[in-house]
C-alpha positions as CSV (number, residue, x, y, z in Angstrom):
1,M,29.2,110.8,-215.5
2,L,26.9,107.8,-215.0
3,L,28.5,105.5,-212.5
4,G,25.9,102.8,-212.2
5,L,22.4,101.8,-213.1
6,T,20.3,99.6,-210.8
7,I,17.1,98.1,-212.3
8,R,14.5,96.0,-210.6
9,D,11.4,94.4,-212.3
10,V,11.4,96.5,-215.5
11,V,9.7,94.5,-218.4
12,L,12.1,91.6,-219.0
13,I,14.7,92.7,-216.4
14,D,14.2,91.2,-213.0
15,R,17.4,92.3,-211.3
16,L,20.3,94.1,-212.9
17,D,23.2,96.1,-211.5
18,L,25.5,97.8,-214.0
19,A,28.7,99.8,-213.3
20,F,29.8,102.1,-216.1
21,R,33.1,103.9,-216.6
22,A,34.5,106.8,-218.6
23,G,35.0,106.7,-222.4
24,L,33.1,104.9,-225.1
25,C,30.8,102.2,-223.7
26,V,29.1,99.9,-226.2
27,L,26.1,97.7,-225.7
28,T,25.4,95.0,-228.3
29,G,23.0,92.0,-228.7
30,E,20.4,90.4,-230.9
31,T,17.4,92.4,-232.0
32,G,14.8,92.1,-229.2
33,A,17.3,91.2,-226.5
34,G,16.3,94.1,-224.4
35,K,18.7,96.9,-225.3
36,S,15.8,99.4,-225.6
37,I,14.6,98.3,-222.2
38,L,17.9,99.5,-220.7
39,L,17.3,103.0,-222.3
40,D,13.7,103.0,-221.1
41,A,14.9,102.2,-217.6
42,L,17.5,105.0,-217.7
43,G,15.0,107.4,-219.0
44,L,12.7,106.5,-216.1
45,A,15.4,107.5,-213.7
46,L,15.9,110.7,-215.6
47,G,12.2,111.8,-215.3
48,A,10.6,110.3,-218.4
49,R,6.9,109.6,-218.4
50,A,6.0,106.5,-216.3
51,D,4.0,103.7,-217.8
52,S,2.5,100.6,-216.0
53,A,3.6,98.6,-219.0
54,L,7.2,99.0,-217.7
55,V,6.4,96.9,-214.6
56,R,7.5,93.3,-215.1
57,H,4.6,90.9,-215.3
58,G,3.7,89.6,-211.8
59,A,5.7,92.3,-209.9
60,E,4.1,95.0,-207.7
61,Q,6.4,97.7,-208.8
62,A,9.4,98.6,-210.9
63,A,12.4,100.6,-209.6
64,V,15.4,102.2,-211.3
65,A,18.3,104.1,-209.7
66,A,21.0,106.0,-211.6
67,E,24.2,107.1,-209.7
68,F,26.3,110.0,-211.1
69,S,29.6,111.5,-210.2
70,L,29.8,115.2,-211.0
71,A,32.2,118.1,-210.7
72,R,31.4,120.4,-207.9
73,G,30.7,123.3,-210.2
74,H,28.1,121.3,-212.3
75,A,24.8,123.1,-212.9
76,A,22.9,120.2,-211.2
77,F,24.1,121.4,-207.8
78,A,22.8,124.9,-208.3
79,L,19.4,123.5,-209.4
80,L,19.2,121.3,-206.3
81,E,20.2,124.1,-204.0
82,E,17.5,126.4,-205.5
83,A,15.0,123.6,-205.0
84,G,16.0,123.2,-201.3
85,F,17.9,120.0,-201.5
86,A,21.1,119.5,-199.5
87,V,23.6,117.3,-201.4
88,E,26.9,116.3,-199.9
89,G,30.0,115.2,-201.8
90,D,30.2,114.7,-205.6
91,R,27.8,111.8,-205.9
92,L,24.1,112.0,-206.9
93,V,21.5,109.2,-207.0
94,L,18.2,109.6,-209.0
95,R,15.6,107.0,-208.2
96,R,12.2,106.3,-209.6
97,V,9.6,103.7,-208.5
98,V,6.6,102.9,-210.7
99,N,3.6,100.9,-209.3
100,A,1.7,98.4,-211.3
101,D,-1.2,100.9,-211.6
102,G,1.1,103.4,-213.3
103,R,1.6,105.8,-210.4
104,S,5.2,106.7,-209.7
105,R,7.4,108.3,-207.1
106,A,10.7,110.1,-207.5
107,F,13.7,110.4,-205.2
108,I,17.0,112.4,-205.2
109,D,19.6,111.0,-202.8
110,D,16.6,109.2,-201.1
111,Q,14.8,112.5,-200.5
112,P,11.3,112.6,-202.1
113,A,11.2,114.9,-205.1
114,S,8.9,115.9,-207.9
115,V,9.1,114.1,-211.3
116,G,9.5,117.6,-212.8
117,L,12.7,118.3,-210.8
118,L,14.0,114.8,-211.7
119,K,13.4,115.6,-215.4
120,Q,15.2,119.0,-215.1
121,L,18.2,117.2,-213.5
122,G,18.1,114.5,-216.1
123,E,18.5,117.0,-218.9
124,L,21.6,118.4,-217.2
125,L,23.1,114.9,-216.7
126,V,22.4,112.8,-219.7
127,E,21.5,113.5,-223.3
128,I,19.9,110.6,-225.2
129,Q,20.0,110.8,-229.0
130,G,17.8,108.9,-231.3
131,Q,14.5,109.3,-229.4
132,F,13.2,112.3,-231.4
133,E,12.4,114.2,-228.2
134,Q,12.8,118.0,-228.3
135,H,15.7,118.2,-225.8
136,G,19.4,118.8,-225.9
137,L,20.5,120.2,-229.3
138,L,17.2,119.3,-230.8
139,D,15.7,122.1,-228.8
140,P,16.5,125.4,-230.5
141,G,16.5,127.0,-227.1
142,T,19.9,125.5,-226.4
143,H,21.6,126.6,-229.6
144,R,22.6,130.1,-228.3
145,Q,24.2,128.6,-225.3
146,A,26.0,126.0,-227.4
147,L,27.3,128.6,-229.8
148,D,28.5,130.9,-227.0
149,A,30.3,128.0,-225.3
150,Y,32.0,127.0,-228.6
151,G,33.0,130.6,-229.2
152,G,34.5,131.0,-225.7
153,H,33.4,134.6,-225.4
154,R,32.6,134.4,-221.7
155,R,34.0,137.9,-220.9
156,E,31.9,139.6,-223.6
157,S,28.8,137.6,-222.5
158,A,29.3,138.6,-218.9
159,A,29.7,142.3,-219.9
160,L,26.5,142.0,-222.0
161,E,24.5,140.6,-219.1
162,A,25.8,143.4,-216.8
163,A,25.0,146.1,-219.3
164,W,21.5,144.7,-219.7
165,R,20.8,144.7,-216.0
166,G,22.2,148.3,-215.7
167,W,20.2,149.6,-218.6
168,R,16.9,147.9,-217.4
169,A,17.4,149.3,-213.8
170,L,17.9,152.8,-215.2
171,A,14.9,152.4,-217.5
172,R,12.7,151.3,-214.6
173,E,13.9,154.2,-212.5
174,C,13.3,156.6,-215.3
175,G,9.8,155.2,-215.9
176,E,8.9,155.5,-212.3
177,A,10.2,159.1,-212.2
178,A,8.2,160.0,-215.3
179,A,5.0,158.5,-213.9
180,S,5.5,160.2,-210.6
181,L,6.1,163.6,-212.3
182,A,3.0,163.2,-214.5
183,K,0.8,162.3,-211.5
184,A,2.3,165.2,-209.5
185,R,1.4,167.6,-212.3
186,A,-2.1,166.2,-212.5
187,D,-2.5,166.5,-208.7
188,E,-0.5,169.7,-208.2
189,D,-3.3,171.7,-206.5
190,Y,-4.2,168.9,-204.2
191,L,-0.5,168.2,-203.3
192,R,0.2,171.9,-202.4
193,H,-3.0,172.1,-200.3
194,A,-2.2,168.8,-198.5
195,L,1.4,169.9,-197.9
196,A,0.2,173.2,-196.4
197,E,-2.1,171.4,-194.0
198,L,0.7,169.1,-192.9
199,D,3.1,172.1,-192.5
200,A,0.6,173.9,-190.4
201,L,0.1,171.0,-188.1
202,E,3.8,169.8,-188.1
203,P,3.2,166.3,-186.9
204,K,6.0,164.5,-185.2
205,A,6.9,160.8,-184.9
206,G,5.5,159.2,-181.8
207,E,3.4,162.2,-181.0
208,E,0.1,160.4,-180.8
209,A,1.2,158.1,-178.0
210,S,2.5,160.9,-175.9
211,L,-0.6,163.1,-176.4
212,A,-2.9,160.2,-175.6
213,A,-1.0,159.4,-172.4
214,E,-1.0,163.0,-171.3
215,R,-4.7,163.3,-172.1
216,A,-5.6,160.2,-170.0
217,L,-3.6,161.6,-167.1
218,L,-5.4,165.0,-167.1
219,M,-8.8,163.4,-167.6
220,N,-8.3,161.5,-164.3
221,R,-6.7,164.5,-162.5
222,D,-9.3,164.8,-159.7
223,K,-9.1,161.1,-158.7
224,L,-5.3,161.1,-158.9
225,T,-5.0,164.3,-156.8
226,E,-7.2,162.8,-154.1
227,A,-5.2,159.6,-154.1
228,L,-1.9,161.5,-153.9
229,D,-3.2,163.7,-151.0
230,T,-4.3,160.7,-149.1
231,A,-1.0,158.9,-149.7
232,L,1.0,162.0,-148.6
233,A,-1.1,162.4,-145.5
234,E,-0.3,158.8,-144.5
235,L,3.4,159.1,-145.1
236,A,4.4,162.7,-144.4
237,G,3.8,165.0,-141.4
238,E,3.9,164.4,-137.6
239,R,1.5,161.5,-137.8
240,G,2.8,160.0,-141.0
241,G,4.8,156.9,-141.7
242,E,8.0,158.8,-142.3
243,H,7.9,160.4,-138.8
244,A,7.0,157.1,-137.2
245,L,10.0,155.4,-138.8
246,A,12.4,158.1,-137.7
247,A,11.1,158.0,-134.1
248,A,11.5,154.2,-134.0
249,E,15.0,154.5,-135.4
250,R,16.0,157.1,-132.8
251,G,14.6,155.0,-129.9
252,L,16.4,151.9,-130.9
253,A,19.6,153.7,-131.6
254,R,19.9,154.9,-128.0
255,L,20.0,151.2,-126.9
256,R,22.3,149.9,-129.6
257,D,25.4,149.7,-127.3
258,K,23.5,147.7,-124.7
259,A,22.0,145.2,-127.3
260,A,25.2,143.4,-128.1
261,G,24.5,143.8,-131.9
262,T,21.0,142.3,-131.9
263,L,19.5,145.6,-133.0
264,D,21.9,146.2,-135.9
265,A,19.9,144.5,-138.6
266,A,16.7,146.1,-137.5
267,L,18.3,149.6,-137.4
268,A,19.7,149.1,-140.9
269,A,16.2,148.0,-142.2
270,L,14.6,151.0,-140.5
271,E,17.1,153.4,-142.1
272,R,16.5,151.9,-145.5
273,A,12.7,152.2,-145.0
274,R,13.0,155.8,-143.9
275,I,15.1,156.7,-146.9
276,E,12.8,154.9,-149.3
277,T,9.7,156.5,-147.7
278,G,11.3,159.9,-148.1
279,E,11.9,159.1,-151.8
280,A,8.3,158.0,-152.2
281,V,7.1,161.2,-150.6
282,A,9.3,163.3,-152.9
283,Q,7.9,161.4,-156.0
284,L,4.3,161.8,-154.9
285,E,4.8,165.5,-154.3
286,A,6.3,165.8,-157.8
287,A,3.4,163.9,-159.3
288,A,1.0,166.2,-157.5
289,R,2.7,169.3,-158.9
290,G,2.5,167.8,-162.4
291,L,-1.3,167.6,-162.0
292,D,-1.5,171.2,-161.0
293,R,-2.7,172.4,-164.4
294,D,-5.9,174.1,-165.4
295,Q,-8.6,172.8,-167.9
296,T,-7.0,174.7,-170.8
297,S,-4.1,172.2,-170.9
298,L,-6.5,169.3,-171.4
299,D,-8.4,171.3,-174.0
300,R,-5.3,172.1,-175.9
301,I,-4.0,168.5,-175.9
302,E,-7.4,167.1,-177.0
303,E,-7.6,169.7,-179.8
304,R,-4.2,168.7,-181.2
305,L,-4.8,165.0,-180.8
306,F,-8.2,165.2,-182.6
307,A,-6.7,167.4,-185.3
308,L,-3.9,164.8,-186.0
309,R,-6.4,162.0,-186.0
310,A,-8.7,163.8,-188.5
311,L,-5.8,164.5,-190.8
312,A,-4.6,160.9,-190.6
313,R,-8.1,159.7,-191.5
314,K,-8.2,162.1,-194.4
315,H,-5.1,160.6,-195.9
316,G,-5.9,157.0,-194.9
317,V,-2.7,156.6,-192.8
318,A,-1.7,156.2,-189.2
319,I,-0.7,159.4,-187.3
320,D,2.9,158.2,-187.1
321,A,2.9,158.0,-191.0
322,L,2.1,161.7,-191.4
323,P,5.7,162.9,-191.2
324,P,6.9,160.5,-194.0
325,L,3.8,161.5,-196.0
326,R,4.8,165.1,-195.6
327,A,8.3,164.3,-196.9
328,E,6.9,162.4,-199.9
329,L,4.5,165.3,-200.8
330,A,7.4,167.7,-200.4
331,R,9.5,165.5,-202.7
332,R,6.8,165.4,-205.4
333,I,6.3,169.2,-205.3
334,G,10.0,169.6,-205.3
335,A,10.1,167.6,-208.6
336,L,7.5,169.9,-210.0
337,D,9.4,173.0,-208.9
338,D,12.5,171.4,-210.4
339,G,10.8,171.5,-213.7
340,G,11.5,167.8,-214.4
341,G,15.3,168.2,-213.9
342,R,15.6,164.8,-212.2
343,L,13.6,163.1,-214.9
344,A,15.8,164.7,-217.6
345,H,18.9,163.5,-215.7
346,L,17.6,160.0,-215.4
347,T,16.6,160.0,-219.1
348,R,20.1,160.9,-220.1
349,Q,21.4,158.1,-217.9
350,E,19.0,155.6,-219.4
351,Q,20.1,156.6,-222.9
352,E,23.7,156.1,-221.9
353,G,22.8,152.7,-220.4
354,R,21.1,151.8,-223.7
355,Q,24.1,152.8,-225.7
356,A,26.3,150.7,-223.4
357,Y,24.0,147.7,-223.9
358,L,24.0,148.1,-227.7
359,A,27.8,148.3,-227.7
360,A,28.1,145.1,-225.5
361,A,25.4,143.4,-227.7
362,E,27.3,144.2,-230.9
363,A,30.6,142.9,-229.3
364,V,28.9,139.6,-228.5
365,A,27.1,139.5,-231.9
366,R,30.5,139.9,-233.6
367,K,32.0,137.0,-231.6
368,R,28.9,134.9,-232.4
369,R,29.3,135.6,-236.1
370,E,32.9,134.5,-236.0
371,A,32.0,131.4,-233.9
372,A,29.1,130.5,-236.2
373,K,31.5,130.5,-239.2
374,A,34.0,128.3,-237.4
375,L,31.3,126.0,-236.1
376,D,29.7,125.6,-239.5
377,A,33.0,124.7,-241.1
378,A,33.9,122.2,-238.4
379,V,30.5,120.4,-238.6
380,M,30.6,120.4,-242.4
381,A,34.0,118.7,-242.3
382,E,32.5,115.9,-240.2
383,L,29.6,115.2,-242.6
384,P,31.1,113.6,-245.7
385,P,32.6,110.6,-243.9
386,L,29.2,110.0,-242.3
387,K,27.5,109.7,-245.7
388,L,26.0,113.2,-245.4
389,E,28.2,114.7,-248.1
390,K,25.1,116.4,-249.7
391,A,23.9,117.8,-246.5
392,R,24.5,121.4,-245.4
393,F,24.6,122.7,-241.8
394,Q,24.4,126.4,-240.9
395,T,24.1,128.6,-237.8
396,V,21.5,131.3,-238.3
397,L,21.6,134.5,-236.3
398,T,18.2,136.3,-236.6
399,P,18.0,140.0,-235.3
400,L,15.3,140.4,-232.7
401,A,12.8,143.3,-232.3
402,E,13.8,145.7,-229.5
403,A,11.0,144.4,-227.4
404,D,12.6,140.9,-227.4
405,W,16.1,142.0,-226.5
406,G,17.5,140.6,-223.3
407,E,20.5,139.8,-221.3
408,H,21.8,137.4,-224.0
409,G,21.7,140.0,-226.8
410,G,19.7,141.1,-229.7
411,E,19.6,138.0,-231.9
412,R,18.2,134.5,-231.9
413,V,20.5,131.7,-232.6
414,H,19.4,128.4,-234.2
415,F,20.9,125.6,-236.2
416,E,19.5,124.6,-239.6
417,V,20.2,121.7,-241.9
418,T,19.3,120.6,-245.4
419,T,19.9,117.0,-246.5
420,N,19.3,117.4,-250.2
421,P,20.6,120.1,-252.6
422,G,18.1,122.7,-253.5
423,A,15.9,121.9,-250.5
424,A,15.0,124.7,-248.0
425,P,16.9,124.4,-244.7
426,G,15.0,123.8,-241.5
427,P,15.3,122.5,-237.9
428,L,17.3,119.4,-237.3
429,A,14.5,117.2,-236.0
430,R,12.1,118.2,-238.8
431,I,14.4,117.9,-241.8
432,A,16.6,114.9,-241.1
433,S,15.4,111.3,-241.1
434,G,16.1,109.0,-238.1
435,G,19.5,107.7,-239.3
436,E,20.5,111.1,-240.7
437,L,19.5,112.9,-237.5
438,S,21.6,110.6,-235.3
439,R,24.6,111.2,-237.5
440,F,24.0,114.9,-237.6
441,M,23.9,114.9,-233.8
442,L,27.1,112.9,-233.7
443,A,28.9,115.4,-235.9
444,L,27.6,118.3,-233.8
445,K,28.6,116.5,-230.6
446,V,32.1,115.8,-231.8
447,V,32.6,119.4,-232.6
448,L,31.0,120.7,-229.4
449,A,32.4,118.0,-227.1
450,K,34.9,120.2,-225.2
451,T,32.1,122.7,-224.3
452,S,29.3,120.2,-223.6
453,P,27.5,120.9,-220.2
454,V,26.1,117.4,-220.2
455,P,28.7,114.8,-219.1
456,T,27.0,111.7,-220.5
457,L,25.7,111.1,-224.0
458,V,23.7,108.1,-225.2
459,F,23.3,107.1,-228.8
460,D,20.6,104.7,-229.7
461,E,21.5,102.8,-232.9
462,V,23.3,105.7,-234.4
463,D,24.6,103.3,-237.1
464,S,21.1,102.3,-238.3
465,G,21.1,101.7,-242.0
466,I,24.8,102.1,-242.6
467,G,27.8,99.9,-242.9
468,G,31.3,99.6,-244.1
469,A,33.3,102.8,-244.3
470,V,30.4,104.9,-242.9
471,A,30.0,102.7,-239.9
472,A,33.8,102.9,-239.4
473,A,33.6,106.7,-239.5
474,V,30.8,106.7,-237.0
475,G,32.8,104.4,-234.7
476,E,35.9,106.7,-235.1
477,R,33.8,109.8,-234.1
478,L,32.2,108.0,-231.2
479,H,35.7,107.0,-230.0
480,R,36.9,110.7,-230.3
481,L,33.8,111.8,-228.4
482,G,34.6,109.3,-225.7
483,R,37.9,111.1,-225.0
484,E,36.0,114.2,-223.8
485,L,32.7,112.7,-222.5
486,Q,31.2,109.5,-221.3
487,V,29.4,107.9,-224.3
488,L,27.0,105.0,-224.2
489,V,26.0,103.6,-227.6
490,V,23.6,100.8,-228.5
491,T,24.9,99.4,-231.8
492,H,24.5,96.6,-234.3
493,S,27.7,97.6,-236.1
494,P,30.9,95.6,-235.5
495,Q,32.9,98.6,-236.7
496,V,31.4,100.7,-233.9
497,A,31.6,98.0,-231.3
498,A,35.3,97.5,-232.0
499,R,35.9,101.1,-231.0
500,G,34.5,100.7,-227.5
501,A,36.6,101.1,-224.4
502,H,34.1,98.9,-222.6
503,H,31.7,96.4,-224.0
504,W,28.5,94.8,-222.6
505,R,26.4,92.1,-224.3
506,V,22.6,92.2,-223.8
507,E,20.8,88.8,-224.3
508,K,17.6,87.0,-223.3
509,R,17.8,83.9,-221.1
510,L,15.4,81.5,-219.6
511,A,15.4,81.6,-215.8
512,Q,12.9,79.6,-213.8
513,A,10.6,79.1,-216.8
514,K,10.6,82.9,-217.5
515,T,12.4,84.9,-220.1
516,V,14.7,87.5,-218.6
517,T,17.2,90.0,-220.0
518,R,20.8,89.7,-218.8
519,V,23.7,92.1,-219.4
520,T,27.3,90.9,-219.2
521,E,30.4,92.9,-219.4
522,L,32.8,91.2,-221.8
523,A,36.4,90.4,-221.3
524,A,38.8,90.7,-224.3
525,E,38.2,87.2,-225.6
526,E,34.5,87.4,-225.1
527,R,34.4,90.8,-226.9
528,R,36.2,89.3,-229.9
529,E,33.7,86.5,-230.0
530,E,30.7,89.0,-229.8
531,I,32.1,91.1,-232.6
532,A,32.6,88.0,-234.7
533,R,29.0,87.1,-234.1
534,M,28.0,90.5,-235.3
535,L,30.0,90.0,-238.5
536,S,28.9,86.5,-239.4
537,G,25.6,85.9,-237.6
538,S,24.7,82.9,-235.4
539,A,27.4,80.6,-236.9
540,V,30.7,82.2,-235.9
541,T,33.4,81.2,-238.3
542,A,37.2,81.4,-238.0
543,E,37.2,84.1,-240.7
544,A,34.8,86.1,-238.6
545,R,37.0,85.8,-235.6
546,A,40.0,86.9,-237.6
547,A,38.0,89.9,-239.0
548,A,36.9,90.8,-235.4
549,A,40.5,90.6,-234.2
550,S,41.5,92.9,-237.1
551,L,38.8,95.4,-236.3
552,I,39.7,95.5,-232.6
553,A,43.4,95.9,-233.5
554,G,42.7,98.6,-236.0
555,A,40.5,100.5,-233.5
556,G,43.4,100.6,-231.1
557,R,45.7,102.4,-233.6
């Protein structure tokens, strides 16, 4: 819910800090006092379009921050995580700054953000009724979700989504298999010829590197042989290093007993050198034997290496990709030889997946029809007390073409209303007038309150053009709605104001020769006086005070 609203330099508001609480919160005041400015400021924090006219005259910029407290499972956190924002705890602050030239910046928990993301979050956090914008329940795109939440058929909806994903995965696999088989049939002669070439050559993974290394070795055989012979001459034989080391070791060993240990380290080093030299000689001799091959070995290696490279160029792949290519060609030919057996198997599976989806979709559709009937009856029961007794509300389920089926089923859900007998039903925002629309939305919200994903509702003058018993009915429904959600209502109706759990008065004052808007939370006595003013006008009478006290007392029952 909305915890607080901080406003700086917005139109007539120079500095304002408001703290809100749960339940029904009412804002009252004279016409033109600035109540609409509060909603404009809140809308700004929720991502509404910025306008330089919102910046207070003489100020460089306007700033608004809205703080919310949310349950950890709220959809706002998933949206922020997807957008790469790290949010700690259950508090969230949306902030907007508008410069005098109309440019604006947005922040989420003091992290720079796009206005688009701010708007997406705002739609999840607050729904403002009475502004004729296509959001919330005025957007037909939300009606299916609202009906499903009201019907409470989560298990069936989850099964439908799973069936849809399973069916579409099988359909994709089946389509890919059919395309592959068709292409294989068109290219059968080429495929068999290409596979025969690969089978004849039998390429192996990593073969190019080993052949290239062996070829390089053989191409430099003469130079390597000469170098090996020279090295062996220096190390082996009677005049070689190995013989010299052995002779030096023997000469010193004869004098070891007389050297009092001074020759031990040298003798140990000589022994290691002799052993390592012997190992080097053995390795050189082995290398020399490895070079002892004729020219045919080089010819054979080059012939295979060049054949592999030519085949790789022909298929447009690296040599190491030839074995996987052979496996793919063999698979495609296998599918041909199989006579389409795999495709037939996949087709059967896809049809089974389709039938499973249809069954799941029908189960959800049946639940929706039941929920629609109950929703229509519940909303219709709310309309007569709101002076909408001639109006009709209906939930329409329209079957979709198969191309439009999806994870949410095979029908479109939308709400329709008619306000006059005999008139054709249509969308809420198009059929209802301003006052009617607000009351329609109030009736809907009362019925859907327990399933609403938005924790805060704002009604802007929902009582416009009504009074007496109808205004009392509006107040009673707002009060009921406040038990489930946080509700903020801007009102001129004393019957509505009397129902509030919390009450703020909006008024203009003169401060330092400038007109500013001030908002004051009212205590019990101040609240009675404000409602008395709403009843009687500028001159508050004793009778008005008594009537105000009666309204407040009646609202508490």
